[in-house]
C-alpha positions in Angstrom: 125.9 -13.6 16.6 128.3 -12.5 13.8 128.2 -14.0 10.3 130.8 -13.7 7.5 129.4 -12.6 4.1 131.4 -12.8 0.9 129.8 -11.1 -2.0 131.1 -11.6 -5.6 134.8 -11.5 -4.5 137.6 -11.8 -7.1 141.4 -11.6 -6.8 143.6 -11.1 -9.9 147.4 -11.5 -10.2 148.7 -10.0 -13.4 145.3 -10.1 -15.0 144.7 -13.8 -14.1 141.9 -14.6 -11.7 143.1 -16.7 -8.7 139.5 -16.6 -7.5 136.6 -15.2 -9.5 133.1 -14.0 -8.4 132.9 -16.0 -5.2 129.9 -15.6 -2.9 129.3 -17.5 0.3 128.0 -17.2 3.8 129.6 -18.5 7.0 127.0 -18.2 9.8 127.8 -18.1 13.5 127.1 -21.4 15.4 127.7 -23.5 12.3 130.6 -25.5 10.7 130.8 -24.5 7.1 133.0 -26.5 4.7 135.2 -25.3 1.8 136.7 -28.0 -0.4 138.3 -28.4 -3.8 141.3 -29.9 -5.5 144.9 -28.5 -5.1 145.1 -25.1 -6.8 141.3 -24.5 -6.5 141.8 -21.2 -4.7 140.9 -22.1 -1.2 143.9 -20.6 0.6 143.8 -17.5 -1.6 140.2 -17.0 -0.4 141.2 -17.4 3.2 144.0 -14.9 2.7 141.5 -12.4 1.3 139.2 -12.9 4.2 142.0 -12.4 6.7 143.5 -9.3 5.0 146.8 -11.0 4.0 145.8 -10.3 0.3 143.7 -7.4 -1.0 140.4 -8.0 -2.8 140.4 -7.0 -6.4 136.6 -7.0 -6.8 133.6 -7.6 -4.5 132.9 -7.1 -0.8 133.5 -9.0 2.5 131.5 -8.2 5.6 131.7 -9.5 9.1 128.5 -8.7 10.9 128.0 -5.0 10.4 131.7 -4.3 9.5 133.0 -4.0 6.0 136.4 -5.7 6.1 137.0 -5.8 2.3 140.2 -3.7 2.5 140.9 -4.1 6.2 144.6 -5.1 7.0 145.2 -8.4 8.8 145.5 -6.9 12.3 142.1 -5.1 12.0 140.5 -8.3 10.8 141.9 -10.1 13.8 140.5 -7.3 16.1 137.1 -7.8 14.4 137.1 -11.3 15.8 138.4 -13.5 13.0 141.4 -15.8 13.5 142.9 -18.7 11.4 145.3 -21.6 11.4 147.8 -22.3 8.5 148.6 -25.3 6.4 152.2 -24.9 7.5 152.6 -25.0 11.3 154.0 -21.8 12.7 155.1 -22.3 16.3 157.9 -21.0 18.5 159.6 -24.4 18.5 161.9 -23.8 21.5 159.2 -22.3 23.7 156.9 -24.5 25.9 153.4 -25.5 24.7 151.7 -23.3 27.2 153.8 -20.3 26.2 152.9 -20.8 22.6 149.2 -20.8 23.5 149.5 -17.7 25.7 150.8 -15.7 22.8 147.3 -16.0 21.4 145.9 -13.9 24.3 147.5 -10.7 22.9 144.1 -9.2 22.1 143.1 -9.6 25.8 146.2 -8.2 27.5 145.8 -5.0 29.4 149.2 -4.6 31.0 151.9 -2.7 29.2 155.1 -4.4 28.2 157.0 -2.2 30.7 154.7 -3.3 33.5 155.3 -6.9 32.6 159.0 -6.5 32.5 159.0 -4.8 35.9 156.8 -7.5 37.3 154.2 -5.0 38.7 151.3 -6.6 40.7 148.7 -5.9 38.0 150.8 -7.5 35.3 151.6 -10.5 37.5 147.9 -11.0 38.2 147.0 -10.8 34.5 149.7 -13.4 33.7 148.3 -15.8 36.2 144.8 -15.3 34.8 145.9 -15.8 31.2 147.9 -18.9 32.2 144.8 -20.4 33.8 142.8 -19.8 30.6 145.6 -21.4 28.6 145.5 -24.4 30.8 141.8 -24.6 30.2 142.4 -24.8 26.5 145.0 -27.5 27.0 142.5 -29.5 29.0 140.0 -29.1 26.1 142.5 -30.4 23.6 143.7 -33.2 25.9 147.2 -31.7 26.2 147.4 -30.4 29.8 150.1 -33.0 30.6 152.3 -31.5 27.9 152.0 -27.8 29.1 155.7 -27.4 29.8 156.9 -29.6 26.9 159.0 -27.9 24.2 156.6 -27.3 21.3 159.2 -28.3 18.7 159.5 -31.7 20.2 155.9 -32.6 19.8 154.5 -35.0 17.3 153.0 -33.4 14.2 149.4 -33.9 15.3 150.0 -32.3 18.6 151.8 -29.3 17.0 148.7 -28.7 14.9 146.6 -28.8 18.1 148.9 -26.1 19.7 148.4 -23.9 16.7 144.6 -24.3 17.0 144.7 -23.5 20.7 146.8 -20.4 20.1 144.2 -19.2 17.5 141.3 -19.9 19.9 143.1 -18.0 22.7 142.1 -14.7 21.1 138.4 -15.7 21.7 137.3 -15.2 18.1 133.8 -15.1 16.8 135.0 -16.9 13.7 137.9 -19.4 13.2 139.2 -20.4 9.8 140.8 -23.9 9.9 143.1 -24.5 6.9 143.5 -28.3 6.6 143.5 -28.9 10.4 143.5 -32.7 10.2 146.1 -33.1 7.4 148.5 -35.9 8.3 146.3 -37.2 11.2 144.7 -40.6 11.5 141.0 -41.1 11.8 141.0 -41.2 15.6 142.9 -38.0 15.9 140.6 -36.3 13.3 137.5 -37.5 15.1 138.7 -36.1 18.4 139.3 -32.7 16.8 135.9 -33.0 15.0 134.2 -33.2 18.4 136.0 -30.0 19.6 135.0 -28.1 16.4 131.4 -29.3 16.9 131.5 -28.0 20.5 132.9 -24.6 19.4 130.0 -24.2 16.9 127.5 -25.3 19.5 128.8 -22.6 21.8 128.1 -20.0 19.0 131.4 -19.7 17.2 131.5 -19.7 13.4 133.8 -22.3 11.9 135.0 -22.4 8.3 136.7 -25.7 7.6 139.0 -26.0 4.6 139.9 -29.7 4.1 140.9 -32.4 1.6 139.4 -35.1 3.8 135.9 -35.2 2.2 134.5 -37.7 4.7 135.6 -35.6 7.6 134.0 -32.5 6.1 130.7 -34.2 5.2 130.4 -35.6 8.7 130.8 -32.2 10.4 129.5 -29.5 8.1 126.0 -28.1 7.8 126.8 -26.5 4.4 129.7 -27.1 2.0 131.1 -24.9 -0.8 133.3 -26.4 -3.6 135.9 -24.4 -5.5 137.7 -25.5 -8.7 140.2 -23.4 -10.6 139.2 -20.3 -8.6 135.4 -20.6 -9.2 132.5 -21.9 -7.2 131.2 -25.0 -8.9 128.8 -26.2 -6.2 127.3 -25.6 -2.8 124.7 -27.2 -0.6 124.3 -29.9 2.1 126.9 -32.7 2.3 124.6 -35.1 0.5 123.9 -32.6 -2.3 127.6 -31.8 -2.8 129.0 -35.4 -2.8 126.4 -36.4 -5.4 127.0 -33.4 -7.6 128.4 -34.5 -11.0 130.7 -31.4 -11.2 132.1 -32.1 -7.8 132.7 -35.8 -8.6 134.5 -34.8 -11.8 136.6 -31.9 -10.5 137.3 -33.1 -6.9 137.1 -36.8 -6.8 138.5 -37.3 -10.3 135.9 -39.7 -11.5 
């Protein structure tokens, strides 16, 4: 199983640290939480892990691979995928077509073979479609397979984005505020799916503002404030930490 290791990572913009001296571990088969107030540096850290931003100092390893300066496409090939705060779907395409885009790492047929409709390409398309339908079943959305993605409710659009990320069969998924805007029932349903993914061996890094949701799911939680790590530990340790109460809960 492959774990993510972040060692004293910093990112500066114009001499100002957006994140400073961050160290954390995200093991396989566990849900790890990352919380903090707005502007704490959570999304910046995710962008550093996924190669969207370059690291100023420190090191990031994924298993035996040093991905500190790896570009985004190489990080994805290493087995790391993510969702975004702002939903990014092909709104006029169907739900299942949006999910199938996520299988790009698994495609073996060339674009030309697909355009010509060659037997091998057709067979692969059928196989990928079946796998996409399996994901739709897992997320309770099989009945919406042919529905236009842009016409879905907000919560369902977020599910489509998660399915697309999972289609690449990652070893680690980074979930950036996955239950934002959802009610407790919808959040609980997704929580069960995240727990199942971790139980099957996937590493899950959960970035959320919903403290109750994070504490119910996570084995270990890290807390950022103003780009610095102010606490880490079990859910009980974190929610009772005075620095967390002051910085995150505002009391």
